C-alpha positions as CSV (number, residue, x, y, z in Angstrom):
1,M,18.6,17.6,1.9
2,T,15.5,15.4,2.4
3,D,13.0,16.5,5.0
4,T,13.1,13.6,7.4
5,R,10.3,15.1,9.5
6,R,7.7,14.1,6.9
7,R,9.3,10.7,6.2
8,V,6.8,7.9,7.0
9,K,6.0,4.3,6.5
10,V,2.5,3.4,5.4
11,Y,0.9,0.3,7.1
12,T,-2.4,-1.5,6.6
13,L,-3.8,-4.1,9.0
14,N,-4.4,-7.5,7.3
15,E,-7.0,-10.2,8.2
16,E,-4.5,-11.8,10.6
17,R,-4.4,-8.6,12.5
18,Q,-0.8,-8.0,11.4
19,W,0.5,-4.8,9.9
20,D,1.7,-4.9,6.3
21,D,4.2,-2.4,5.1
22,R,3.0,-0.6,2.0
23,G,6.1,1.5,1.5
24,T,8.2,4.4,2.6
25,G,7.5,8.0,1.5
26,H,6.9,11.6,2.5
27,V,3.5,12.8,3.8
28,S,1.8,16.1,3.1
29,S,-1.7,17.5,3.6
30,G,-3.7,19.6,1.1
31,Y,-7.0,20.0,-0.7
32,V,-7.8,17.3,-3.3
33,E,-10.4,18.4,-5.8
34,R,-11.4,14.8,-6.6
35,L,-12.1,14.0,-3.0
36,K,-13.6,17.4,-2.3
37,G,-11.7,18.0,0.9
38,M,-8.4,18.2,2.8
39,S,-6.5,14.9,2.4
40,L,-3.3,13.1,3.5
41,L,-1.0,12.3,0.6
42,V,2.1,10.0,0.8
43,R,4.4,9.8,-2.2
44,A,7.0,7.0,-2.4
45,E,10.6,8.2,-1.8
46,S,11.8,5.8,-4.5
47,D,9.8,6.9,-7.5
48,G,7.3,9.5,-6.4
49,S,4.3,7.3,-6.9
50,L,1.3,7.8,-4.8
51,L,1.2,5.4,-1.8
52,L,-1.7,6.9,0.0
53,E,-4.5,9.4,-0.8
54,S,-6.9,9.6,2.1
55,K,-9.5,12.3,2.8
56,I,-9.6,13.6,6.4
57,N,-13.1,12.7,7.1
58,P,-14.7,14.9,9.9
59,N,-16.3,11.8,11.5
60,T,-13.3,9.5,11.4
61,A,-11.6,8.6,14.7
62,Y,-7.8,9.3,14.4
63,Q,-5.5,8.0,17.1
64,K,-2.0,9.2,18.0
65,Q,0.1,6.4,19.5
66,Q,3.7,6.3,20.9
67,D,4.4,9.9,19.7
68,T,5.2,8.7,16.2
69,L,2.1,6.8,15.0
70,I,-1.2,7.9,13.6
71,V,-3.8,5.2,13.2
72,W,-7.3,5.3,11.8
73,S,-10.0,3.2,10.0
74,E,-11.3,4.2,6.6
75,A,-13.8,1.4,6.3
76,E,-14.9,-1.7,8.2
77,N,-11.9,-4.0,8.7
78,Y,-9.5,-1.6,6.9
79,D,-7.1,0.1,9.3
80,L,-4.3,2.4,8.2
81,A,-1.2,3.7,10.1
82,L,1.5,6.2,9.4
83,S,4.7,5.6,11.3
84,F,6.8,8.8,11.4
85,Q,10.6,8.9,11.5
86,E,10.5,11.9,13.8
87,K,8.0,13.0,16.5
88,A,8.0,16.6,15.1
89,G,6.6,15.3,11.8
90,C,3.9,13.3,13.6
91,D,2.8,16.4,15.7
92,E,2.7,18.5,12.5
93,I,0.3,16.2,10.7
94,W,-1.7,15.5,13.8
95,E,-2.3,19.3,14.1
96,K,-3.6,19.4,10.5
97,I,-6.0,16.5,11.2
98,C,-7.3,18.1,14.4
99,Q,-7.6,21.4,12.6
100,V,-9.9,19.9,10.0
101,Q,-12.0,18.1,12.6
102,G,-12.0,21.1,15.0
103,K,-10.3,19.2,17.8
104,D,-7.6,20.2,20.4
105,P,-4.3,18.7,19.2
106,S,-3.5,17.7,22.8
107,V,-6.0,14.8,22.6
108,D,-4.8,11.3,21.5
109,I,-8.1,10.5,19.7
110,T,-10.2,12.9,17.7
111,Q,-13.6,11.1,17.8
112,E,-15.6,8.9,20.0
113,L,-15.8,5.3,18.8
114,V,-19.6,5.1,18.7
115,D,-21.3,1.8,18.1
116,E,-24.5,2.2,20.1
117,S,-28.2,2.7,19.6
118,E,-29.4,6.3,19.2
119,E,-31.0,6.1,22.7
120,E,-27.8,5.0,24.3
121,R,-25.8,7.6,22.4
122,F,-28.2,10.4,23.5
123,D,-28.1,9.3,27.2
124,D,-24.3,9.3,27.2
125,M,-23.9,12.5,25.3
126,S,-26.3,14.3,27.7
127,S,-24.4,13.0,30.8
128,P,-21.1,14.5,32.1
129,G,-17.8,12.6,31.9
130,L,-17.4,9.4,33.8
131,E,-16.5,9.8,37.4
132,L,-14.3,7.1,39.1
133,P,-14.7,6.1,42.7
134,P,-11.9,7.0,45.1
135,C,-9.0,4.6,44.7
136,E,-9.4,2.9,48.1
137,L,-9.2,-0.6,49.3
138,S,-12.9,-0.6,50.3
139,R,-14.0,0.6,46.9
140,L,-12.1,-2.0,44.7
141,E,-15.2,-4.0,44.1
142,E,-17.1,-0.9,43.0
143,V,-14.3,0.0,40.6
144,A,-14.2,-3.6,39.2
145,E,-18.0,-3.4,38.5
146,L,-17.7,0.0,36.8
147,V,-14.9,-1.3,34.5
148,A,-16.9,-4.4,33.6
149,S,-20.1,-2.5,32.9
150,S,-18.2,0.0,30.7
151,L,-16.5,-2.5,28.4
152,P,-19.6,-3.4,26.2
153,S,-20.2,0.3,25.3
154,P,-17.5,1.9,23.0
155,L,-18.5,5.4,24.2
156,R,-18.4,4.5,27.9
157,R,-15.2,2.6,27.3
158,E,-13.6,5.8,25.9
159,K,-14.9,7.9,28.8
160,L,-13.5,5.4,31.2
161,A,-10.1,5.4,29.5
162,L,-10.0,9.2,29.6
163,A,-10.8,9.2,33.3
164,V,-8.2,6.5,34.1
165,E,-5.6,8.5,32.2
166,N,-6.4,11.9,33.5
167,E,-6.6,10.9,37.1
168,G,-3.4,8.9,37.1
169,Y,-5.5,6.0,38.3
170,I,-3.2,3.1,37.2
171,K,-0.4,4.1,39.6
172,K,-3.0,4.5,42.4
173,L,-4.2,1.0,41.7
174,L,-0.7,-0.4,41.8
175,E,-0.1,1.1,45.2
176,L,-3.2,-0.7,46.5
177,F,-1.8,-3.9,45.0
178,H,1.2,-3.7,47.3
179,V,-1.1,-3.2,50.2
180,C,-3.3,-6.1,49.3
181,E,-0.3,-8.4,48.7
182,D,1.3,-7.4,52.1
183,L,-2.0,-8.1,53.9
184,E,-2.6,-11.2,51.8
185,N,-6.0,-9.8,51.0
186,H,-7.0,-12.3,48.3
187,E,-10.4,-10.7,47.7
188,G,-8.8,-7.3,46.9
189,L,-6.2,-9.0,44.7
190,H,-8.9,-10.7,42.7
191,H,-10.7,-7.4,42.2
192,L,-7.4,-5.8,41.0
193,Y,-7.0,-8.7,38.5
194,E,-10.4,-7.9,37.0
195,I,-9.6,-4.1,36.9
196,I,-6.2,-4.4,35.3
197,K,-7.5,-6.9,32.8
198,G,-10.3,-4.5,31.9
199,I,-7.9,-1.6,31.4
200,F,-6.0,-3.8,28.8
201,L,-9.3,-4.1,27.0
202,L,-9.7,-0.3,26.8
203,N,-7.2,-0.6,24.0
204,R,-5.6,2.8,24.6
205,T,-1.9,3.5,23.8
206,A,-1.6,6.2,26.5
207,L,-2.6,3.7,29.2
208,F,-0.2,1.0,27.8
209,E,2.7,3.5,28.0
210,V,2.0,3.9,31.7
211,M,1.5,0.1,32.4
212,F,4.5,-0.9,30.4
213,S,6.9,1.6,31.9
214,E,9.9,0.3,33.8
215,E,8.3,1.6,37.0
216,C,5.0,-0.2,36.6
217,I,5.2,-3.2,34.4
218,M,6.2,-5.8,37.0
219,D,3.4,-4.7,39.3
220,V,1.0,-4.9,36.4
221,I,2.2,-8.5,35.9
222,G,1.8,-9.1,39.6
223,C,-1.9,-8.0,39.5
224,L,-2.5,-10.5,36.7
225,E,-1.1,-13.4,38.7
226,F,-4.3,-13.5,40.9
227,D,-6.8,-14.9,38.5
228,P,-9.9,-15.7,40.7
229,S,-10.7,-18.7,38.4
230,L,-7.4,-20.4,39.4
231,P,-6.9,-22.2,42.8
232,Q,-3.4,-20.8,43.2
233,P,-1.8,-17.6,41.9
234,R,0.7,-17.9,39.1
235,R,4.3,-17.0,39.6
236,H,5.0,-14.8,36.5
237,R,7.3,-12.3,38.3
238,E,9.4,-15.1,39.8
239,F,9.9,-16.5,36.3
240,L,10.8,-13.1,34.8
241,T,13.2,-12.1,37.6
242,K,14.9,-15.4,38.4
243,T,14.5,-17.8,35.5
244,A,14.4,-15.5,32.4
245,K,17.8,-13.8,32.6
246,F,18.8,-11.2,30.1
247,K,22.3,-11.9,28.9
248,E,24.3,-9.5,26.6
249,V,26.4,-11.7,24.4
250,I,27.6,-8.5,22.9
251,P,27.4,-5.4,25.2
252,I,24.7,-3.0,24.2
253,S,25.8,0.6,24.8
254,D,22.5,2.3,23.9
255,P,20.4,2.4,27.1
256,E,17.3,3.2,25.1
257,L,17.7,0.1,23.0
258,K,18.3,-2.0,26.1
259,Q,15.2,-0.7,27.7
260,K,13.2,-1.3,24.6
261,I,14.3,-5.0,24.5
262,H,13.4,-5.5,28.1
263,Q,10.0,-3.9,27.6
264,T,9.2,-5.8,24.4
265,Y,10.1,-9.2,26.0
266,R,7.9,-8.5,29.0
267,V,4.9,-7.2,27.0
268,Q,5.2,-10.2,24.6
269,Y,5.2,-12.4,27.7
270,I,2.0,-10.7,29.0
271,Q,0.3,-11.2,25.7
272,D,1.3,-14.9,25.3
273,M,1.4,-16.2,28.9
274,V,-0.3,-13.8,31.3
275,L,-3.4,-12.6,29.7
276,P,-6.1,-15.3,29.3
277,T,-7.0,-16.3,25.8
278,P,-9.2,-13.5,24.5
279,S,-12.7,-14.1,23.1
280,V,-13.5,-12.9,19.6
281,F,-15.0,-9.7,21.2
282,E,-11.9,-9.2,23.3
283,E,-9.5,-9.9,20.5
284,N,-10.7,-6.8,18.6
285,M,-10.2,-4.8,21.8
286,L,-6.5,-5.8,22.0
287,S,-5.4,-4.6,18.5
288,T,-3.4,-1.7,20.1
289,L,-1.5,-4.2,22.2
290,H,-0.6,-6.2,19.0
291,S,0.5,-2.9,17.4
292,F,2.6,-1.9,20.4
293,I,4.6,-5.1,20.2
294,F,4.9,-5.0,16.4
295,F,6.3,-1.5,16.2
296,N,8.6,-2.2,19.2
297,K,10.1,-5.1,17.3
298,V,10.5,-3.0,14.1
299,E,12.3,-0.4,16.2
300,I,14.6,-2.9,17.8
301,V,15.6,-4.4,14.6
302,G,16.2,-1.0,13.1
303,M,18.3,0.2,16.0
304,L,20.5,-3.0,16.0
305,Q,20.8,-2.9,12.2
306,D,22.1,0.7,12.4
307,D,24.6,-0.1,15.2
308,E,27.6,-0.9,13.0
309,K,29.9,-1.5,16.0
310,F,27.5,-4.0,17.5
311,L,27.2,-6.1,14.3
312,T,31.0,-5.8,13.6
313,D,31.7,-7.2,17.1
314,L,29.1,-9.9,16.7
315,F,30.6,-11.4,13.5
316,A,34.2,-10.8,14.6
317,Q,33.6,-13.0,17.6
318,L,31.6,-15.6,15.7
319,T,34.6,-16.1,13.3
320,D,37.4,-15.7,15.8
321,E,39.2,-19.0,16.4
322,A,39.9,-17.9,20.0
323,T,36.1,-17.7,20.8
324,D,35.3,-20.6,23.1
325,D,32.5,-23.0,22.3
326,D,30.1,-21.8,25.0
327,K,30.5,-18.2,23.9
328,R,30.0,-19.1,20.2
329,H,26.9,-21.1,21.3
330,E,25.4,-17.9,22.8
331,L,26.4,-15.8,19.8
332,V,24.7,-18.3,17.4
333,N,21.5,-18.3,19.5
334,F,21.4,-14.5,19.5
335,L,21.9,-14.4,15.7
336,K,19.1,-16.8,15.3
337,E,16.8,-14.7,17.5
338,F,17.9,-11.6,15.6
339,C,16.9,-13.2,12.3
340,A,13.6,-14.4,13.8
341,F,12.8,-10.8,14.8
342,S,13.4,-9.7,11.2
343,Q,10.2,-11.7,10.3
344,T,8.2,-8.8,11.7
345,L,9.6,-6.6,8.9
346,Q,7.9,-6.3,5.6
347,P,9.7,-7.3,2.3
348,Q,11.3,-3.9,1.7
349,N,12.8,-3.6,5.1
350,R,13.7,-7.3,5.3
351,D,15.6,-7.0,2.1
352,A,17.7,-4.2,3.6
353,F,18.1,-6.2,6.8
354,F,19.6,-9.2,5.0
355,K,21.7,-7.0,2.8
356,T,23.2,-5.5,6.0
357,L,23.9,-9.0,7.4
358,S,25.4,-10.1,4.0
359,N,27.8,-7.1,4.0
360,M,28.8,-8.0,7.5
361,G,29.7,-11.5,6.5
362,I,26.9,-13.7,7.8
363,L,27.6,-16.5,5.2
364,P,31.3,-16.9,6.0
365,A,30.4,-16.8,9.7
366,L,27.8,-19.5,9.1
367,E,30.6,-21.7,7.6
368,V,32.6,-21.3,10.7
369,I,29.6,-22.2,12.8
370,L,28.9,-25.3,10.8
371,V,32.5,-26.5,10.9
372,R,33.0,-25.9,14.7
373,G,29.4,-27.0,15.7
374,M,29.3,-30.3,13.8
375,D,29.0,-32.3,17.0
376,D,26.7,-29.9,18.9
377,P,23.0,-30.5,18.2
378,Q,21.9,-27.1,19.5
379,V,24.4,-25.2,17.4
380,R,23.5,-27.3,14.3
381,S,19.8,-26.5,14.9
382,A,20.4,-22.8,15.3
383,A,22.7,-22.7,12.2
384,T,20.0,-24.5,10.2
385,D,17.4,-22.0,11.2
386,I,19.7,-19.1,10.3
387,F,20.5,-20.7,6.9
388,S,16.7,-21.3,6.4
389,Y,16.0,-17.5,6.9
390,L,18.7,-16.7,4.3
391,V,17.6,-19.2,1.7
392,E,13.9,-18.7,2.0
393,Y,14.2,-15.0,1.6
394,N,17.0,-14.6,-0.9
395,P,18.3,-17.9,-2.5
396,S,20.2,-15.9,-5.1
397,M,22.4,-14.3,-2.5
398,V,23.4,-17.7,-1.2
399,R,24.0,-19.1,-4.7
400,E,26.2,-16.1,-5.5
401,F,28.3,-16.6,-2.4
402,V,28.9,-20.3,-2.8
403,M,30.0,-19.8,-6.4
404,Q,32.4,-17.1,-5.5
405,E,34.0,-19.0,-2.6
406,S,34.5,-22.0,-4.9
407,Q,37.2,-20.0,-6.6
408,Q,39.3,-19.8,-3.4
409,N,38.4,-22.8,-1.2
410,D,38.4,-26.6,-1.6
411,D,35.2,-28.4,-2.2
412,D,35.3,-30.0,1.2
413,I,34.7,-26.7,3.0
414,L,32.3,-25.0,0.7
415,L,29.2,-23.8,2.6
416,I,26.8,-25.8,0.5
417,N,28.8,-29.0,0.9
418,L,28.8,-28.4,4.7
419,I,25.0,-28.2,4.5
420,I,24.9,-31.5,2.5
421,E,27.3,-33.1,5.1
422,H,25.0,-32.0,8.0
423,M,22.0,-33.4,6.2
424,I,23.7,-36.8,5.7
425,C,25.0,-36.9,9.3
426,D,21.8,-36.0,11.0
427,T,21.7,-38.3,14.1
428,D,18.0,-37.6,14.8
429,P,16.0,-40.8,14.4
430,E,13.2,-38.7,13.0
431,L,15.6,-37.0,10.6
432,G,14.0,-33.6,11.4
433,G,17.1,-31.6,10.6
434,A,17.9,-33.6,7.5
435,V,14.4,-33.1,6.1
436,Q,14.7,-29.3,6.7
437,L,18.1,-29.1,5.1
438,M,16.8,-31.2,2.2
439,G,14.1,-28.7,1.6
440,L,16.5,-25.8,1.6
441,L,18.8,-27.7,-0.8
442,R,15.9,-28.2,-3.2
443,T,15.1,-24.5,-3.0
444,L,18.7,-23.7,-4.0
445,V,18.7,-26.0,-7.0
446,D,15.1,-25.2,-8.1
447,P,15.5,-23.4,-11.5
448,E,12.1,-21.8,-11.1
449,N,13.5,-19.2,-8.6
450,M,16.7,-18.6,-10.4
451,L,17.4,-15.2,-12.1
452,A,18.0,-14.7,-15.8
453,T,19.2,-11.4,-17.1
454,A,20.9,-10.2,-20.3
455,N,24.4,-10.4,-18.7
456,K,23.9,-13.3,-16.3
457,T,22.1,-16.6,-16.4
458,E,22.0,-17.9,-12.9
459,K,20.5,-21.2,-13.9
460,S,23.3,-22.4,-16.1
461,E,26.1,-20.9,-13.9
462,F,24.9,-22.4,-10.6
463,L,23.8,-25.8,-11.9
464,S,27.2,-26.1,-13.6
465,F,28.9,-25.2,-10.4
466,F,26.8,-27.6,-8.4
467,Y,27.5,-30.6,-10.6
468,K,31.2,-29.9,-10.7
469,H,31.8,-29.1,-7.0
470,C,28.9,-30.6,-5.0
471,M,27.4,-33.6,-6.7
472,H,30.1,-36.0,-5.6
473,V,29.4,-35.0,-2.0
474,L,25.7,-35.5,-2.4
475,S,26.1,-38.9,-4.0
476,A,29.1,-40.1,-1.9
477,P,27.1,-42.4,0.4
478,L,25.2,-43.9,-2.5
479,L,28.4,-44.7,-4.4
480,Y,30.2,-45.9,-1.3
481,Y,27.6,-48.6,-0.8
482,T,27.2,-49.7,-4.4
483,L,28.4,-53.2,-3.5
484,C,25.2,-53.7,-1.6
485,K,22.9,-55.6,-3.9
486,T,19.8,-54.1,-2.1
487,F,20.5,-50.7,-3.5
488,I,22.5,-51.2,-6.7
489,K,19.5,-52.1,-8.9
490,L,17.7,-48.9,-8.1
491,L,20.8,-46.9,-8.5
492,C,21.6,-48.4,-12.0
493,T,18.1,-47.9,-13.4
494,G,17.8,-44.4,-11.9
495,A,21.0,-43.3,-13.5
496,L,20.1,-44.9,-16.8
497,R,16.7,-43.2,-16.8
498,F,18.5,-39.9,-16.1
499,M,20.9,-40.4,-19.0
500,R,18.0,-41.4,-21.3
501,K,16.2,-38.2,-20.5
502,I,19.3,-36.1,-21.3
503,I,19.7,-37.9,-24.7
504,G,16.0,-37.3,-25.4
505,L,16.5,-33.6,-25.4
506,K,18.6,-33.9,-28.6
507,D,20.8,-31.0,-27.4
508,E,24.3,-31.0,-28.8
509,F,25.6,-29.3,-25.6
510,Y,24.7,-32.3,-23.5
511,N,25.8,-34.7,-26.3
512,R,29.3,-33.2,-26.3
513,Y,29.4,-33.5,-22.5
514,I,28.5,-37.2,-22.8
515,M,31.1,-37.8,-25.4
516,R,33.8,-35.8,-23.7
517,N,33.4,-37.7,-20.5
518,F,32.8,-41.1,-22.1
519,L,29.6,-41.6,-20.2
520,F,28.5,-44.5,-22.5
521,E,31.3,-46.6,-21.0
522,P,29.5,-47.5,-17.8
523,V,26.3,-48.1,-19.8
524,V,28.1,-50.6,-22.1
525,K,29.7,-52.3,-19.2
526,A,26.4,-52.7,-17.4
527,F,24.9,-54.1,-20.6
528,L,27.7,-56.6,-21.1
529,N,27.8,-57.6,-17.4
530,N,24.0,-58.2,-17.6
531,G,24.8,-60.9,-20.1
532,S,21.9,-62.7,-22.0
533,R,19.4,-62.1,-19.2
534,Y,16.2,-60.5,-20.6
535,N,15.2,-58.0,-17.9
536,L,14.5,-54.3,-17.4
537,M,18.2,-53.3,-17.6
538,N,18.7,-55.1,-20.9
539,S,15.5,-53.6,-22.4
540,A,16.3,-50.1,-21.2
541,I,19.8,-50.0,-22.6
542,I,18.7,-51.4,-26.0
543,E,15.9,-48.9,-26.1
544,M,18.4,-46.0,-25.5
545,F,20.7,-47.1,-28.4
546,E,17.6,-47.8,-30.6
547,Y,16.4,-44.2,-29.9
548,I,19.8,-42.8,-31.0
549,R,19.6,-44.9,-34.3
550,V,15.9,-44.0,-35.1
551,E,16.4,-40.3,-34.3
552,D,19.6,-40.4,-36.4
553,M,21.7,-38.5,-33.7
554,K,24.9,-38.3,-35.8
555,S,27.4,-37.3,-33.2
556,L,26.3,-39.9,-30.7
557,T,26.1,-42.6,-33.4
558,A,29.7,-41.9,-34.5
559,H,30.9,-41.8,-30.8
560,V,29.3,-45.2,-30.0
561,V,30.5,-47.0,-33.1
562,E,34.1,-45.6,-33.0
563,N,34.5,-46.4,-29.3
564,Y,32.3,-49.4,-28.4
565,W,31.7,-51.3,-31.7
566,K,34.1,-54.1,-30.9
567,A,32.3,-54.7,-27.6
568,L,28.9,-54.7,-29.2
569,E,29.4,-56.3,-32.7
570,D,28.5,-59.8,-31.5
571,V,25.1,-58.8,-30.2
572,D,22.9,-60.2,-32.9
573,Y,19.6,-61.0,-31.1
574,V,18.5,-57.4,-32.0
575,Q,19.5,-55.3,-35.0
576,T,20.0,-52.1,-33.0
577,F,23.8,-52.1,-33.0
578,K,24.2,-53.2,-36.6
579,G,21.8,-50.5,-37.5
580,L,23.9,-48.0,-35.7
581,K,27.0,-49.2,-37.7
582,L,25.0,-48.8,-40.9
583,R,24.0,-45.2,-40.0
584,Y,27.7,-44.5,-39.2
585,E,28.8,-45.9,-42.6
586,Q,26.2,-43.8,-44.4
587,Q,27.5,-40.7,-42.6
588,R,31.0,-41.4,-43.7
589,E,29.8,-42.1,-47.3
590,R,28.1,-38.8,-47.5
591,Q,31.2,-37.0,-46.2
592,D,33.4,-38.8,-48.8
593,H,30.9,-38.3,-51.7
594,P,28.9,-35.0,-51.1
595,K,27.8,-34.9,-54.8
596,L,26.1,-38.3,-54.4
597,D,24.2,-37.0,-51.4
598,S,23.0,-33.9,-53.3
599,M,21.7,-36.3,-56.0
600,R,19.8,-38.2,-53.4
601,S,18.2,-35.0,-52.2
602,I,17.1,-34.2,-55.8
603,L,15.6,-37.6,-56.2
604,R,13.7,-37.3,-52.9
605,N,12.4,-33.9,-53.9
606,H,10.9,-35.4,-57.1
607,R,9.7,-38.7,-55.7
608,Y,6.0,-37.7,-55.6
609,R,6.0,-37.2,-59.4
610,R,6.8,-40.9,-60.0
611,D,4.5,-43.8,-60.5
612,A,2.7,-44.9,-57.4
613,R,4.0,-48.5,-57.9
614,T,7.6,-47.4,-57.0
615,L,6.5,-45.7,-53.8
616,E,7.3,-48.7,-51.6
617,D,10.9,-48.9,-52.9
618,E,11.4,-45.1,-52.5
619,E,10.1,-45.2,-49.0
620,E,12.8,-47.8,-48.2
621,M,15.4,-45.5,-49.6
622,W,13.9,-42.6,-47.8
623,F,14.2,-44.2,-44.3
624,N,17.7,-45.6,-45.1
625,T,19.2,-42.2,-45.8
626,D,19.8,-39.1,-43.7
627,E,18.3,-35.7,-44.0
628,D,21.0,-33.4,-42.7
629,D,24.7,-33.1,-43.1
630,L,27.1,-33.3,-40.1
631,E,27.1,-30.0,-38.3
632,D,30.2,-27.9,-38.7
633,G,32.6,-27.9,-35.9
634,E,31.2,-31.1,-34.3
635,A,34.3,-33.2,-34.1
636,I,34.1,-36.8,-32.8
637,V,36.0,-37.1,-29.6
638,P,38.5,-40.0,-29.8
639,P,39.0,-42.4,-27.0
640,S,41.1,-40.9,-24.3
641,D,44.1,-42.7,-22.8
642,K,43.7,-40.5,-19.7
643,M,40.4,-42.1,-18.6
644,K,40.3,-42.1,-14.8
645,S,41.1,-45.4,-13.1
646,D,38.7,-47.0,-10.6
647,E,40.9,-45.8,-7.8
648,D,41.0,-42.2,-9.1
649,L,37.2,-42.1,-9.3
650,M,36.7,-43.4,-5.8
651,D,39.4,-41.4,-4.2
652,P,37.4,-38.3,-3.3
653,I,34.5,-40.4,-2.2
654,S,36.8,-42.5,0.1
655,K,38.3,-39.3,1.5
656,F,34.9,-37.9,2.2
657,M,33.7,-41.1,3.9
658,E,36.9,-41.3,6.0
659,R,36.5,-37.7,7.1
660,R,33.0,-38.2,8.3
661,K,32.5,-41.4,10.4
662,C,28.7,-41.2,10.4
663,M,26.4,-44.1,10.3
664,Y,25.4,-43.6,6.7
665,K,23.6,-46.9,6.4
666,N,20.9,-45.5,8.6
667,F,20.3,-42.7,6.0
668,I,20.7,-44.6,2.7
669,I,16.9,-44.9,2.1
670,M,16.3,-41.2,2.8
671,H,19.4,-40.2,0.7
672,M,18.3,-42.3,-2.3
673,W,14.9,-40.6,-2.1
674,L,16.5,-37.2,-2.0
675,F,18.8,-38.2,-4.9
676,R,15.7,-39.3,-7.0
677,T,13.9,-36.0,-6.1
678,Y,17.0,-34.0,-7.0
679,V,17.2,-35.8,-10.4
680,L,13.6,-35.0,-11.0
681,F,14.3,-31.3,-10.3
682,S,17.1,-31.3,-12.8
683,L,15.0,-33.0,-15.4
684,Q,12.1,-30.7,-14.9
685,G,13.9,-27.5,-15.9
686,G,17.4,-27.4,-14.4
687,L,20.4,-29.1,-15.9
688,V,18.7,-30.6,-18.9
689,G,15.8,-28.1,-19.5
690,L,12.1,-28.8,-19.4
691,V,11.0,-32.3,-20.3
692,D,8.0,-34.5,-19.5
693,Y,8.5,-37.1,-16.8
694,P,6.3,-40.1,-16.0
695,D,3.7,-39.7,-13.2
696,D,4.4,-41.2,-9.8
697,D,2.1,-44.1,-10.7
698,D,4.3,-44.8,-13.7
699,D,7.4,-44.7,-11.6
700,E,5.8,-47.2,-9.2
701,E,5.0,-49.6,-12.1
702,D,8.6,-49.3,-13.4
703,D,9.9,-50.1,-9.9
704,D,7.5,-53.1,-9.6
705,E,8.6,-54.4,-13.0
706,D,12.2,-53.9,-12.0
707,D,11.7,-55.9,-8.8
708,S,10.0,-58.8,-10.5
709,E,12.4,-59.1,-13.4
710,N,15.7,-58.1,-12.1
711,R,15.7,-59.2,-8.4
712,D,19.2,-60.2,-7.3
713,E,20.3,-60.7,-10.9
714,S,22.2,-57.5,-11.9
715,P,25.8,-57.5,-10.9
716,P,27.1,-54.3,-9.2
717,L,28.5,-51.6,-11.4
718,S,32.2,-51.2,-11.4
719,K,33.6,-48.2,-9.5
720,K,34.4,-46.6,-12.8
721,S,30.8,-46.6,-13.9
722,K,29.7,-43.3,-12.5
723,L,27.8,-40.7,-14.6
724,S,30.1,-37.7,-14.0
725,S,33.8,-37.4,-14.1
């Protein structure tokens, strides 16, 4: 069985004065030859690697905090901490450290924090311990001056902290606070403010544990209400007792956990609202306060995470149809705050946290929240924040869930489609929620953060799922308003550009998809509807078919000629379509006469041996023949008599629009920009692989050209002319 006494987490303090988790392991002490001394060693519990190797320096100041923390500095601006699972393990290592330094294990700090000149150090060392004045009303001014004079000197600060701790001075000061407040003695209250503020700057855990106890914390806050620089005292206690009410949406049975939550909230309030903004000098003297709050939050999250009954009740009530809206509102807000607390955890712990929530069913619960909270802005906002935490930390977990649920649920109630629907239906004039959801959606469809293993390719699986089950929801508002001439031009050219990029990949996988779904049909219809007008639409479509001809894309050539030749044979102002027909006939000829094709290959292989005068004729033959045979297994898909009618294609879109009576016109511009951004994502590495795309400047030029040449000329596409079936 693993010895949990020695189980620790290793933390380092970063530049933002936040603790970074370096891993979990087991600590030991022993002599290290390389370091020439007794050292602390921490080996990772996962693989046994060395997380920490630190020599116990005789001159290093080690501090023991909250019974399970040992903190020290190894170099300037490099602080370390060991957080023990059990108090017994912390006491055991603390005794080893004190033994090396020759200190009594009963102390909470092994060395004085000296930062003074030699003269000051000598004077202080030769003097006895600091003596505090009697804690009396008439001596408060003297106490305040003593505290203020001790703060600049680290050694005097440490002596003052020891004196305050040993004499139980804080509780005596708080008794005087009640006397001063009853007597309305403002001078005394102002002195107490300065004294208590100075005690905070002593930066000592033992003092914080007294001040933040249930017995003392409200009186400490009361002392800090009487800032002498303000004309009127603040009313922090009134806010904490009357306004800020602690409400248990799910009963917490553990009294220790409940007390820890109360304490952490109040201490956080002191740090953020009560204490004045610290100077640079004072900020460094409040590091222990930051650590106190940080480790309290870590402990709260851990205790809630381990309380299986609490989480089970939480998610059961969230998904229960009998739960009323007010109760669900409270539950959602609690879950949001719970997820926000998890941000104090480091990646290792956060991963375990979200795995626990996933096992408890946070994603199905989120679906229920989104369905029932569609019309409640506060619930929508909280649900968006929760979804944001999940996507930003582990998008693969969200992708896996939505793909699995698609096997059981209709597209309308899929989680990702509910997110799209919330994005489209955002009633905020600033579109704050819509922009946030759009960013999360982009994260989910970004191929750069998708996993690829030997047995599973997340990119292909998820993008295939998205185009099959979600794309019609994302594009529904655009397709619903295609009769509006203001938007149809941009929609047509954008779709055409998208298809051109796919063809440019020369990938038979995508070619088969185009042929199977007859995606050239809307292109041909748009070309014919455009008539004889010479504009961007006309040029772009001709260029697409010319590219197919020049690059000799056999399967697409055959598909176009066999299905659309009758519609295109009269187009004679360019030779593109007749050239495609010629390519098609050459393919058929080679299939019917394979020996002749072999002879042509022999002739081409020997053409450099001939007279130079025949080179021009041979070049003509070279470019009029094909290099490769038709690939095996590439059958040409015949026209289908089961092509969807206009009504069939528009039916899911109409149903979607009928179900959601939002003011889509207000969001069309935003939605088109999102759709364009999404297409760019697909082109840059998602559905169609990595391709080059024009810069934004080029896009703007294309759009300008489109506006000048095609303004109010292009007729709307028919309802059938959509790019996916």
